[in-house]
C-alpha positions, 0 to 999 in steps of 0.5 A: 874882656868884653866877651865876658859880659854877655847877658842871658838873652845873648846866650839864648839866641846863640843856641845850636841846632838840636833834634826835637824829641819824639814824644807827645807835646803837652799844652801850656798857658801863659797869662800876663798882666804888665802895667804900662802895656797899651790896650790893643797893642801886641805882646810877642812870645819867642823860643828857639827849636831846631836852630829856628826862632819861633815867634807868636803874638797876641793882642793886649786887652787892657794890660793883660794878655794870654798865650796858649801852646804846646811843647814836647819838653820844658823849654826856655821862652822870652816875651817882649812888647815890641820887635825892636825892644831891648828888654826881654823877660826870660823864663822856662815853661813846663806843661800847665799854667804860667802867670806873669805880673809886673811893669813893661818898663822893667819887664826883665824883672817881672814875677813869673809863677810857673812849674818846677823848671821855672823854679829851678831857673830862678834858683840858678839865676839867684846864684848868678845875680850875686855875681852880676853887679861885681862883674859889671863893676870890674868891667867898668874898672877894666875899661877905665884902666884900658883907656888910661893905659894902666897895664898893671890895673888891667892885669889886677882886674883880670885876675879879680874877674877870673877869681870871681868866675871861679867862685861862680862856677863852683856854685853852678857846679853844685847846682848841676849836681843837685838838679840833675833831673832838671833841663835847667841843669843842662842849660846851666852847663851849656851857658858855662861853655860860652867862656873857654870850656874845661873839657874835663869839667864839662864831661863830668857835669854832663855825666851827672845829668839824668838820661831824660835831660841828656835827651832834652834840647839842652842836653843835646846842646851840651853833648854837641859842645863836648864833641866840638871841643874835642874836635878842636883839641890836641890829641883828638880827631879833628871835627869833620867839615867840608867847604867849596874851593874857588871852582865850587867843588866841595873839599872835605878834611877827611879827604886828606887822610893819609897825609900830615895836613895843616888846616890854615885859617887866614884872609887876604885882608889879615895883615898878620896872616899875610906876614905869616904866609912866607913861612907857610910857603917855605914849609910847604915847599920843603915837605910837600913831597914827604906826605905833607899838605895844606888846606887853607880856609879863608875868611874872605868875603870878596872872591877877587881879593881872595884869589889875588892874595892866593896868587900874590903870596904863591899859595899853591895848595888847596884853598876853600871859602864860603866868602862870608867873612867872619861868618865862615861856616867852618870858622863858626864850627871851630869857634875861630875868633882871631886869625891866623890860626892853624891845626896840624893833623897827623895821617889819621886826622888827629890834631897834634899841634895848634897855632905853629908860627914862623920856624916852629911849623918847619921844625915840627914838620922836620921832626915828624917827617924826617 
């Protein structure tokens, strides 16, 4: 439940990599007056581009500050008064002037006067604001029910939350349809994918965007998200990936073409994974001579523990890991949030099943490799 309560800043900071548009950068100016700022202190301005957070700072004069910059397209920025601050003001910048006025203690609620993208963003935020208080209320109800072990109440709250999200998404879909020429529509689509994305709706909303928005930062983010969703869904080819084995040799999933292959996400420290390994070993030994193979992707962070577990559990198939634990690059690529997980691929690399456990894996392999 907790993953459902992400703020706008968390969404901003997790944006994926995109390519800068090959067009002329346009200038902008940001002028602010925030009560509570200290004279000769600093205000910080950040945005994200090409997977890098870029930050600038200016000296405060009285309670006022001024930034000048350029951007190849309308983009999201955020300002704050300290690198350690937990409060941010998030806004969109077009070419031209941006005026900010408010109190640094409530910086997130400061007034922003800017171009069309900011107006669209405020309209989008107004849609969400009507649901935010209720989401917070439901979150607290869920925590209380969870602490008391009230399963019935937890299910009731989850259902209410789901209905609330459905209502919110309908309004966001309407916003996208009526703002298809705005980069904020691209942002709104991307933000909606932070929960379990609906591929059909995702593609429908993306196709509503104008060509210019599709070429923008947020348009490309949505296109990448669609590709990644397809690349982990049954019925679609798996996304290409590569990671090194214990000897440092890169192993790509495409090198397994021509075989039925199980991509198995696990770790030495994962109890359920280790409990499942005997079933995987049984299936491997039964079908490895019939065109079946396994690629293990480990979420380990210690090489010695990883290799000892491979030996102890008799995992004789190919194993890869970047030894970054939950930050494993392949795991991040596929959005893996719990293990064990697996994908079963046909000989062409298309996903034909997911998360086969126990005898289900053996039965599926017997069906397709008999």
